[in-house]
C-alpha positions as CSV (number, residue, x, y, z in Angstrom):
1,M,-34.0,97.6,-29.5
2,T,-32.9,94.1,-28.6
3,S,-31.2,92.6,-25.6
4,S,-29.3,89.3,-25.1
5,H,-29.1,87.2,-22.0
6,V,-26.2,85.0,-21.1
7,L,-26.9,82.0,-18.7
8,L,-23.8,80.7,-17.0
9,V,-24.2,77.2,-15.5
10,L,-21.5,76.0,-13.1
11,H,-21.1,72.2,-12.7
12,T,-20.1,71.3,-9.2
13,V,-18.1,68.1,-8.6
14,P,-16.0,66.7,-5.7
15,P,-12.7,68.6,-5.1
16,G,-9.5,68.0,-6.9
17,P,-6.5,66.2,-5.3
18,P,-4.6,68.2,-2.6
19,G,-1.0,68.8,-3.5
20,G,2.4,68.7,-2.0
21,V,2.0,66.4,1.0
22,I,5.1,66.7,3.2
23,M,6.1,64.9,6.3
24,E,7.4,67.7,8.6
25,E,8.2,65.7,11.7
26,I,8.0,62.1,12.8
27,T,8.2,60.3,16.1
28,D,7.7,56.7,17.1
29,T,3.9,57.0,17.0
30,T,3.1,60.4,15.4
31,A,3.8,62.3,12.2
32,Q,3.3,66.0,11.4
33,L,2.0,66.5,7.8
34,S,1.3,69.6,5.6
35,W,-0.2,70.0,2.2
36,S,-1.5,72.6,-0.2
37,P,-5.2,72.8,-1.0
38,G,-6.5,71.5,-4.3
39,I,-9.2,72.9,-6.5
40,D,-12.6,73.0,-4.8
41,N,-14.5,72.8,-8.1
42,H,-17.0,75.5,-7.0
43,S,-18.0,73.8,-3.8
44,P,-16.0,74.7,-0.7
45,I,-13.9,72.0,0.8
46,S,-15.5,70.9,4.1
47,M,-12.9,68.4,5.4
48,Y,-9.7,66.5,4.8
49,T,-8.9,62.8,5.5
50,V,-5.4,61.5,6.0
51,Q,-4.6,57.9,4.7
52,A,-1.5,55.8,4.9
53,R,-0.1,52.5,3.7
54,T,2.8,50.4,5.0
55,P,4.5,47.2,3.7
56,F,2.1,45.4,6.1
57,S,-1.3,47.0,5.3
58,V,-3.8,46.0,2.7
59,G,-4.1,49.1,0.6
60,W,-4.6,52.6,2.0
61,Q,-6.1,53.0,5.5
62,A,-7.7,56.1,7.2
63,L,-5.7,57.3,10.2
64,K,-6.6,59.0,13.5
65,T,-5.5,62.6,13.6
66,V,-5.3,65.7,15.7
67,P,-7.6,67.4,15.3
68,D,-10.0,64.5,15.0
69,I,-11.9,66.2,12.2
70,I,-9.7,68.2,9.8
71,G,-11.6,71.3,8.6
72,G,-11.6,72.4,5.0
73,D,-9.4,75.4,5.6
74,A,-6.6,73.4,7.3
75,V,-3.3,72.6,5.6
76,T,-1.6,70.7,8.5
77,A,-2.5,67.8,10.8
78,T,-0.8,65.4,13.2
79,V,-1.3,61.7,12.6
80,I,-1.4,59.6,15.8
81,D,-1.4,56.0,16.9
82,L,1.3,54.9,14.3
83,S,3.4,51.8,14.9
84,P,7.1,52.4,15.8
85,W,9.8,51.5,13.3
86,V,7.4,51.1,10.4
87,E,7.8,52.7,7.0
88,Y,4.8,54.9,6.0
89,E,3.5,56.7,3.0
90,F,0.8,59.4,3.5
91,R,-1.8,61.0,1.3
92,V,-4.6,63.4,1.8
93,V,-8.2,63.3,0.4
94,A,-10.5,66.4,0.3
95,S,-14.3,66.3,0.6
96,N,-17.0,68.8,-0.2
97,S,-20.8,68.8,-0.2
98,I,-20.8,66.9,-3.5
99,G,-18.6,64.0,-2.4
100,I,-15.0,62.7,-1.8
101,G,-12.3,63.9,-4.2
102,E,-9.3,62.2,-5.7
103,P,-6.4,61.6,-3.3
104,S,-3.1,63.5,-3.4
105,L,0.0,61.9,-4.6
106,P,1.8,59.9,-1.9
107,S,4.3,61.5,0.3
108,E,7.9,60.3,0.4
109,K,8.3,57.1,2.5
110,S,9.3,57.8,6.1
111,R,10.0,55.4,9.0
112,T,8.7,56.1,12.5
113,E,11.3,56.0,15.3
114,E,12.1,53.0,17.4
115,A,10.4,52.3,20.7
116,L,10.3,49.5,23.4
117,P,8.4,46.4,22.3
118,E,4.8,46.5,23.5
119,V,3.6,43.0,22.4
120,G,4.8,39.7,23.7
121,P,4.7,36.3,22.0
122,A,1.4,34.5,21.7
123,N,0.6,30.8,22.2
124,V,3.6,29.9,24.4
125,S,3.7,26.2,24.8
126,G,6.2,23.3,24.6
127,G,6.9,19.7,25.7
128,D,8.2,16.5,24.1
129,G,11.9,16.6,22.9
130,S,14.7,14.1,23.8
131,R,15.9,13.0,27.1
132,S,17.1,15.8,29.4
133,E,15.5,18.5,27.3
134,L,13.0,21.3,28.0
135,V,11.4,22.4,24.8
136,I,9.6,25.8,24.7
137,T,7.7,27.1,21.7
138,W,5.8,30.3,20.8
139,E,4.4,32.3,17.9
140,P,6.9,34.9,16.6
141,V,5.9,38.5,17.0
142,P,5.1,40.0,13.5
143,E,7.6,42.4,12.1
144,E,5.3,45.4,12.3
145,L,5.0,44.9,16.1
146,Q,8.7,44.5,16.8
147,N,9.1,48.3,17.2
148,G,12.8,48.5,16.3
149,E,16.0,46.8,15.2
150,G,17.8,44.1,17.2
151,F,14.5,42.3,18.1
152,G,14.7,39.0,19.9
153,Y,13.2,36.9,22.7
154,V,14.0,36.3,26.4
155,V,13.0,32.8,27.5
156,A,12.6,32.4,31.2
157,F,12.0,29.1,33.0
158,R,12.2,27.4,36.4
159,P,11.2,24.2,38.0
160,A,7.6,24.4,39.4
161,G,7.8,25.7,42.9
162,A,11.3,27.3,42.5
163,T,11.7,31.1,43.2
164,S,14.5,32.1,40.8
165,W,14.3,32.2,37.0
166,M,16.8,30.9,34.5
167,K,16.9,33.0,31.4
168,A,18.2,32.6,27.8
169,A,18.3,35.1,24.9
170,V,17.1,34.1,21.5
171,T,18.5,36.6,19.0
172,S,16.5,35.7,15.9
173,A,13.3,37.7,15.4
174,D,11.9,34.7,13.4
175,A,12.6,32.1,16.1
176,S,9.7,30.1,17.5
177,R,11.5,27.5,19.6
178,Y,14.1,27.2,22.4
179,V,15.5,23.9,23.7
180,F,17.3,23.8,27.1
181,R,19.5,20.7,27.3
182,N,21.1,19.7,30.6
183,E,21.6,16.3,32.3
184,S,20.0,17.9,35.5
185,V,16.6,18.1,33.8
186,P,14.5,15.3,35.2
187,P,12.2,13.5,32.9
188,F,8.5,14.6,32.5
189,S,8.8,17.3,35.2
190,P,6.7,20.5,35.3
191,Y,8.4,23.8,34.6
192,E,7.0,27.3,34.8
193,V,7.8,29.2,31.5
194,K,7.3,32.7,30.2
195,V,8.7,34.3,27.0
196,G,9.5,38.0,26.7
197,V,10.8,40.3,23.9
198,Y,13.5,43.0,23.5
199,N,15.0,45.3,20.9
200,N,17.7,47.9,20.8
201,Q,15.6,50.1,23.0
202,G,15.3,47.6,25.8
203,E,13.0,44.8,27.1
204,G,9.3,44.6,26.5
205,P,6.5,42.5,28.1
206,Y,6.5,38.8,28.9
207,S,3.8,36.4,28.1
208,S,1.7,34.9,30.9
209,V,3.4,32.1,32.9
210,I,2.4,28.6,31.8
211,T,3.4,25.1,32.8
212,V,5.5,23.0,30.3
213,F,6.7,19.5,31.0
214,S,10.3,18.4,30.3
215,A,10.9,15.6,27.8
216,E,9.9,12.1,28.7
217,E,12.4,9.3,29.2
218,E,12.8,6.6,26.6
219,P,11.3,3.3,27.7
220,T,14.0,1.3,29.6
221,V,12.7,-2.2,29.1
222,A,11.8,-4.2,26.0
223,P,8.3,-5.7,25.3
224,F,8.2,-9.3,26.4
225,N,6.5,-12.5,25.3
226,V,6.7,-11.5,21.7
227,S,5.4,-14.0,19.2
228,A,4.4,-14.1,15.5
229,R,2.0,-16.1,13.5
230,S,1.8,-16.3,9.7
231,L,-1.6,-15.4,8.3
232,S,-0.9,-15.7,4.6
233,A,2.0,-15.3,2.1
234,S,2.1,-11.6,2.7
235,E,0.8,-11.1,6.3
236,V,2.0,-11.9,9.8
237,Q,0.3,-11.2,13.0
238,V,2.7,-10.1,15.8
239,F,1.8,-10.2,19.5
240,W,3.5,-8.9,22.6
241,E,2.8,-7.9,26.2
242,A,2.8,-4.2,27.2
243,I,5.7,-3.0,29.2
244,P,5.4,-1.6,32.7
245,W,5.9,2.1,32.7
246,E,6.5,4.7,35.5
247,T,3.9,7.5,35.0
248,N,6.2,10.1,36.5
249,K,8.7,9.6,33.6
250,G,6.4,9.6,30.7
251,K,4.1,7.3,28.8
252,V,4.4,4.8,26.0
253,R,3.1,6.4,22.7
254,G,3.2,3.1,20.8
255,Y,5.4,0.2,19.5
256,E,7.7,-0.4,16.6
257,I,7.9,-3.7,14.8
258,W,11.2,-4.3,13.0
259,Y,11.6,-7.2,10.6
260,W,14.1,-8.6,8.1
261,T,14.6,-11.7,6.1
262,D,17.0,-14.6,6.8
263,D,19.4,-13.4,4.0
264,E,19.4,-9.7,5.2
265,N,21.2,-7.9,8.0
266,E,19.3,-6.3,10.8
267,D,20.8,-3.0,9.7
268,V,18.4,-2.9,6.7
269,A,15.3,-4.0,8.7
270,S,11.9,-2.6,7.7
271,K,9.8,-0.9,10.3
272,M,6.1,-0.7,11.1
273,T,4.6,1.5,13.8
274,S,1.7,0.6,16.0
275,K,0.4,3.8,17.7
276,G,-1.3,3.6,21.1
277,N,-1.4,0.9,23.7
278,H,-2.1,-2.0,21.4
279,T,-0.4,-5.4,22.0
280,T,-0.8,-6.9,18.5
281,T,-0.6,-5.7,15.0
282,K,-0.6,-7.1,11.4
283,V,2.6,-6.7,9.3
284,T,1.7,-6.7,5.6
285,G,3.5,-6.5,2.3
286,L,5.8,-9.5,3.0
287,K,7.2,-12.1,0.6
288,G,5.7,-15.6,0.4
289,S,7.6,-18.7,1.7
290,T,10.1,-16.4,3.4
291,F,11.8,-16.7,6.8
292,Y,11.6,-13.5,8.8
293,Y,13.1,-12.2,12.1
294,M,11.0,-9.8,14.1
295,V,11.6,-7.6,17.1
296,V,9.4,-5.2,19.0
297,T,10.4,-1.9,20.7
298,A,8.3,0.6,22.7
299,Y,8.7,4.3,22.2
300,S,7.8,7.6,23.9
301,S,8.1,11.2,22.7
302,A,11.8,11.1,23.8
303,G,12.8,8.1,21.7
304,T,12.8,4.3,21.4
305,G,13.6,1.8,24.1
306,P,15.5,-1.5,23.8
307,A,14.4,-4.2,21.4
308,S,12.9,-7.6,22.4
309,P,14.8,-10.7,21.6
310,P,14.1,-11.7,17.9
311,V,11.4,-14.2,17.1
312,N,11.2,-15.9,13.7
313,V,8.3,-16.8,11.5
314,T,7.9,-18.2,7.9
315,T,5.3,-16.8,5.7
316,K,3.0,-19.2,3.9
317,K,3.4,-20.3,0.3
318,P,2.0,-17.8,-2.1
319,P,-1.4,-18.5,-3.7
320,P,-1.6,-20.1,-7.1
321,S,-0.4,-17.9,-9.9
322,Q,-2.9,-19.5,-12.3
323,A,-6.4,-18.0,-12.5
324,P,-9.5,-20.2,-12.9
325,G,-10.0,-20.9,-16.6
326,K,-12.6,-22.2,-19.1
327,I,-15.4,-20.4,-17.3
328,R,-18.8,-21.3,-18.7
329,W,-22.2,-20.0,-17.9
330,E,-25.8,-20.9,-18.6
331,S,-28.9,-18.8,-17.7
332,A,-32.6,-19.2,-17.4
333,S,-34.6,-16.2,-16.4
334,S,-32.8,-14.7,-13.3
335,R,-30.8,-17.9,-12.6
336,V,-27.2,-18.1,-13.8
337,V,-25.0,-21.2,-13.3
338,L,-21.2,-20.8,-13.6
339,N,-18.7,-23.6,-14.1
340,W,-14.9,-23.5,-14.4
341,D,-11.9,-25.8,-14.3
342,H,-10.2,-26.7,-11.1
343,V,-6.8,-24.9,-10.5
344,K,-4.0,-27.1,-9.4
345,A,-1.3,-25.4,-7.3
346,M,2.4,-25.8,-8.2
347,E,4.8,-27.3,-5.6
348,N,5.9,-23.9,-4.3
349,E,2.3,-22.6,-4.0
350,S,-0.4,-23.0,-1.4
351,E,-3.1,-25.6,-2.2
352,V,-6.4,-24.2,-3.3
353,T,-9.0,-24.4,-0.5
354,G,-11.8,-22.7,-2.4
355,Y,-13.0,-20.1,-4.9
356,K,-14.4,-16.6,-4.7
357,V,-17.0,-15.5,-7.2
358,L,-17.1,-11.7,-7.5
359,Y,-20.1,-10.1,-9.3
360,R,-21.6,-6.7,-9.7
361,N,-24.2,-4.8,-11.6
362,N,-22.4,-3.1,-14.5
363,R,-24.1,0.2,-13.6
364,Q,-22.8,0.0,-9.9
365,S,-19.5,-0.2,-8.2
366,R,-20.4,-2.3,-5.2
367,T,-19.1,-5.9,-5.6
368,K,-20.7,-8.9,-4.0
369,V,-18.6,-12.1,-3.1
370,I,-19.7,-15.7,-2.8
371,E,-17.2,-18.4,-1.6
372,T,-17.4,-22.0,-2.6
373,N,-15.4,-25.2,-2.3
374,N,-16.7,-26.4,-5.7
375,T,-16.0,-25.5,-9.3
376,S,-19.5,-24.3,-9.9
377,V,-21.9,-21.9,-8.4
378,E,-25.5,-20.8,-9.0
379,L,-26.4,-17.1,-8.9
380,L,-29.8,-15.4,-8.8
381,L,-29.4,-12.2,-10.7
382,P,-32.1,-9.8,-11.8
383,D,-32.7,-10.2,-15.5
384,D,-33.0,-6.5,-16.2
385,A,-29.3,-5.6,-15.9
386,E,-25.9,-6.6,-17.2
387,Y,-23.5,-8.2,-14.7
388,I,-19.7,-8.4,-14.5
389,I,-18.3,-11.6,-13.0
390,E,-14.8,-12.8,-12.0
391,V,-13.5,-15.9,-10.3
392,K,-10.4,-16.4,-8.3
393,T,-8.9,-18.9,-5.9
394,F,-8.2,-18.6,-2.2
395,S,-5.8,-20.5,-0.1
396,D,-3.7,-20.4,3.1
397,G,-1.4,-18.1,1.2
398,G,-4.2,-15.6,0.4
399,D,-6.2,-14.8,-2.7
400,G,-5.0,-15.7,-6.2
401,I,-5.4,-13.7,-9.3
402,S,-8.8,-13.1,-10.9
403,S,-10.0,-14.6,-14.1
404,P,-10.8,-12.4,-17.1
405,Q,-14.1,-10.7,-16.6
406,I,-17.3,-12.4,-17.8
407,R,-20.2,-10.3,-18.9
408,I,-23.7,-11.6,-18.4
409,P,-26.0,-9.6,-20.6
410,R,-29.5,-8.5,-19.8
411,M,-32.1,-11.3,-20.2
412,S,-35.1,-9.0,-20.6
């Protein structure tokens, strides 16, 4: 007589996905959900977790629920602490003793109801602007915290020490700036400022009160004792005396130097800005042998003051356009002697006052310079490296162009 034995082995795995997630009811901060159980895969479901995603979240996020822990026999739960007026998708994940299962399919998208705003603007600040302006700035409230349609800002301000607030509505949810313009606004005066929020449900909170200063006044006088001195064919040094300034109206942020040639109109003047309280600056990029007019103005954050009377200056003749030629060299050990022909300037060029010899190790970028009034120079160069050498003129008009490069080979 024989008998057979059948051994049945059950493989337990995490549960399958729950089905049919339905949003039964939704308020401004809660949602009532229901679902049907999935397959437990031979290990009883111990708990469920509700997840959600919104246009503002990074992937799916676990949510707080009532009850806090959703038991394995539950098929409903209430999600809490949602944001008002935000579109949500929900899904449910089951767990058993083996692990966490696959999530359900997402529910249909549902938007929470509107509510009063609960978050005010951050980083309220301001200042600067033009004369008779009070500039107020803030960081916009993110869309997910606006809590409803018709979102905007209420800007409240008053002179420091006053009791009543002036208010203005800013209807754009993306706005980050409001400018109050009125001739009655005194320059550089303190104002107390706060910025609130509202939507179709009503007003929300205000930011903390801060102090913002109204715009400064433009300087009312021009810099005086302006002078200019030509440094080269392309550079002029400009000097002036700082203007007196009433500290209760603002402060000088710097100076502007406007310049134009004798054959140009002032309307096409070029401008250079000198920031800070300096009283001299170098104007560069000019044309050689050219007559220039120059004026100086002071500026504040509100704008530019009147210009000084123009002064004139003529740039020096440009340096010679010819490079030193016929460069010859002789070497003995580490001693190198260079010779070249004298460069004679043309009539419209500055006379040569000397020469610059530029040399560097071919394996390095740092260049050394020797100046000489002669047409020869002696260099002491290590004999274990190749050197690159150039020669150029210098004059009152600046440096001339360099000669072609000369290569001094290694001597050892």
